[in-house]
Every structure is written in structure tokens, then in C-alpha cells.
C-alpha positions, 0 to 999 in steps of 0.5 A: 500500500501507499502508506507502507511505501511511504513508511519504508522510504521515509516520505510520509512526513510531507506530500511531494507538493508540500516538499516542492512548495517549500523549495520553490516558493509555490503559493500554499494554498494555490489560489483561484486563478483568473485568466482573462487579461492576466499576465502569465510567465512559464518556467520549467518542463511541462508534462502537458506538452511543449511551452508553446502548446501551454502558451497557446491554451492560455492565449485562448482563455484570454491570458497574456504571455510574458517571457520574463518575470518583470515588475507588473501589477499582477503575474502568475508564474507557472512552474512546470511539473518536471522541476528539480530540487536543483532549480537554483542551478538551472535557467528557470531558477532566475524566474523563480528568484525574481518572482519571490523577490517581487512578491516580497517587495509587495507585488501581486505575484502568484507562483502556481504549479502546472497541475493547479493551472490545469485544474483551474482550466478545468474548473472553468470548463475550458478543458475536460480531463 
């Protein structure tokens, strides 16, 4: 069972999401996402497909895609599912660092997971899984 495996591996204290959340600065709890006329920046590698495919979905629901984290009224930084604990040593680590710093400076920056973003797209009826 899952409980037995968690006990054997010592992974029963935190879920993978909770562990990654503490590492990456991901919002806990994950917020309800507004898409229309909101700014989105993507980082990491996505389970759904290529970054271009994910960007196209966001454009179809009225979102604006930004290639970098810049100071704006509001921004969602979406972290791809395939992200490593070594994020600081990768190219997308800079986006995470900027987003966390902006949030600390009072900017409205939400750092969300790819999974949560697709859950929200499903919630508004844009996709069905």
C-alpha cells in the first residue's frame, strides 16, 4: 500500500507538493486563477506538452504571455511539473528568484504549479480531463 511504501522510504511526513512548495516558493494554498487579461510567465518543463502548447491554451482563455518575470500589477508564474530540487542551478531558477523577490517587495505575484493551472482550466470548463 501507499502507506507502507511511504513508511519504508521515509516520505510520509510531507507530500511531494508540500516538499516542492517549500523549495520553490509555490503559493500554499494554491489560489483561484483568473485568466482573462492576466499576465502569465512559464518556467520549467511541462507534463502537458511543449511550452508553446501551454502558451497557446493560455492565449485561448484570454491570458497574456510574458517571457520573463518583470514588475507588473499582477503576474502568475507557472512552474512546470518536471522541476528539480536543483532549480537554483538551472535557467528557470532566475524566474523563480525574481518572482519570490517581487512578492516580498509587495507585488501581486502568484507562483502556481502546472497541475493547479490545469485544474483551474478544468474548473472554468475550458478543458475536460
